[in-house]
C-alpha positions as CSV (number, residue, x, y, z in Angstrom):
1,Q,-31.4,22.3,3.1
2,V,-29.3,19.6,1.3
3,Q,-30.1,16.1,2.3
4,L,-27.6,13.3,1.5
5,V,-28.5,9.9,0.2
6,E,-26.1,7.0,0.3
7,S,-26.3,3.8,-1.9
8,G,-24.2,0.8,-2.8
9,G,-24.1,-1.0,0.5
10,G,-24.6,-4.8,0.8
11,L,-23.2,-8.1,1.8
12,V,-19.8,-9.2,0.4
13,Q,-17.3,-11.9,1.2
14,A,-13.9,-11.0,2.8
15,G,-11.5,-9.8,0.1
16,G,-14.3,-8.5,-2.0
17,S,-15.2,-4.9,-3.1
18,L,-18.0,-2.5,-2.9
19,R,-18.5,1.1,-4.1
20,L,-20.6,3.4,-2.1
21,S,-22.2,6.5,-3.6
22,C,-23.5,9.7,-2.0
23,A,-25.7,12.2,-3.8
24,P,-27.7,15.2,-2.5
25,S,-31.4,15.5,-2.8
26,G,-32.1,19.0,-3.9
27,R,-29.3,21.4,-4.1
28,T,-25.7,20.7,-5.2
29,F,-23.0,20.1,-2.7
30,S,-20.1,20.8,-5.2
31,T,-18.6,23.4,-2.8
32,Y,-18.8,21.2,0.3
33,G,-16.0,19.4,2.0
34,M,-17.1,15.8,2.2
35,G,-16.4,12.7,4.3
36,W,-17.4,9.1,5.0
37,F,-17.8,7.8,8.5
38,R,-18.9,4.4,9.8
39,Q,-20.5,3.0,12.9
40,A,-20.4,-0.6,14.0
41,P,-22.8,-2.0,16.7
42,G,-21.9,-0.8,20.2
43,L,-19.1,1.5,18.9
44,E,-18.9,5.2,18.2
45,R,-19.1,6.6,14.7
46,E,-15.6,6.8,13.3
47,F,-13.9,8.7,10.5
48,V,-13.1,6.7,7.3
49,A,-12.1,9.2,4.6
50,S,-12.5,12.8,3.5
51,I,-12.0,15.0,0.5
52,N,-12.1,18.7,-0.4
53,W,-14.5,20.3,-2.8
54,R,-12.0,20.1,-5.7
55,G,-11.5,16.4,-5.3
56,G,-8.1,16.7,-3.6
57,G,-6.8,16.9,-0.1
58,T,-7.9,13.3,0.6
59,D,-7.4,11.8,4.0
60,Y,-7.9,8.3,5.3
61,A,-8.1,6.5,8.6
62,D,-5.1,4.2,9.1
63,S,-7.4,1.2,9.2
64,V,-8.5,1.7,5.6
65,K,-5.5,3.4,4.0
66,G,-4.4,1.5,0.9
67,R,-7.7,-0.3,0.6
68,F,-10.3,2.5,0.3
69,T,-10.4,5.4,-2.1
70,I,-12.6,8.5,-1.8
71,S,-13.4,10.5,-4.9
72,R,-16.0,12.9,-6.2
73,D,-17.5,13.9,-9.5
74,N,-19.0,17.4,-9.1
75,A,-20.5,17.3,-12.6
76,K,-22.5,14.3,-11.4
77,N,-22.9,15.7,-7.9
78,T,-21.7,12.5,-6.4
79,V,-19.1,11.4,-3.9
80,Y,-17.8,7.8,-3.9
81,L,-16.1,5.4,-1.6
82,Q,-14.4,2.5,-3.4
83,M,-13.7,-0.2,-0.9
84,N,-11.4,-3.0,-1.8
85,S,-9.9,-6.0,0.1
86,L,-12.8,-5.8,2.5
87,K,-12.4,-7.4,6.0
88,P,-15.0,-8.5,8.5
89,E,-14.0,-5.6,10.7
90,D,-15.2,-3.2,8.0
91,T,-18.8,-4.3,8.8
92,A,-20.7,-1.2,9.8
93,V,-23.3,1.4,8.7
94,Y,-21.5,3.8,6.5
95,Y,-22.5,7.5,6.5
96,C,-21.8,10.2,4.0
97,A,-21.3,13.7,5.5
98,G,-20.9,17.2,4.2
99,R,-19.5,20.5,5.5
100,S,-21.7,23.2,4.0
101,S,-19.5,26.1,5.1
102,Y,-16.1,24.6,4.5
103,E,-14.4,23.5,1.3
104,G,-12.1,21.0,3.0
105,G,-12.8,17.7,4.6
106,S,-12.2,16.9,8.3
107,R,-11.7,13.9,10.6
108,V,-13.9,15.4,13.2
109,R,-17.6,14.3,13.0
110,Y,-18.9,17.4,14.7
111,E,-17.5,19.6,12.0
112,Y,-20.0,18.1,9.5
113,D,-23.5,19.6,9.4
114,R,-25.1,17.4,6.7
115,W,-25.5,13.6,7.1
116,G,-27.1,10.8,5.2
117,Q,-29.2,8.0,6.7
118,G,-26.5,5.5,6.2
119,T,-26.0,2.3,4.2
120,Q,-25.2,-1.1,5.7
121,V,-22.0,-2.9,4.7
122,T,-21.6,-6.4,5.9
123,V,-18.4,-8.4,5.2
124,S,-18.6,-12.1,5.8
125,S,-15.5,-14.2,6.7
């Protein structure tokens, strides 16, 4: 079974940038639809962005549109989330997610069957 591992989180000042990466341990996920979700303390896990297996079909939550960019490099077996113009309200644990049986992404968390452990992103004001 493919396990996902996120990296790239950290502490950044408001207005700064971070790039998150997600790679599988073990088998490739090049045919998976992929997504990023986040969860702030006391809140439900929410959709951030998704991408299809070819690197197209991108979709973003309104709160991050124009600031975040999801991409993938199947040759490197990695999915990225470039986060620019970060705001304190972006502070959360960010999770990478995969759909092993579907090539497209989704906004619905229950449609993903592979999850990483999460990486903390903290944006200071």
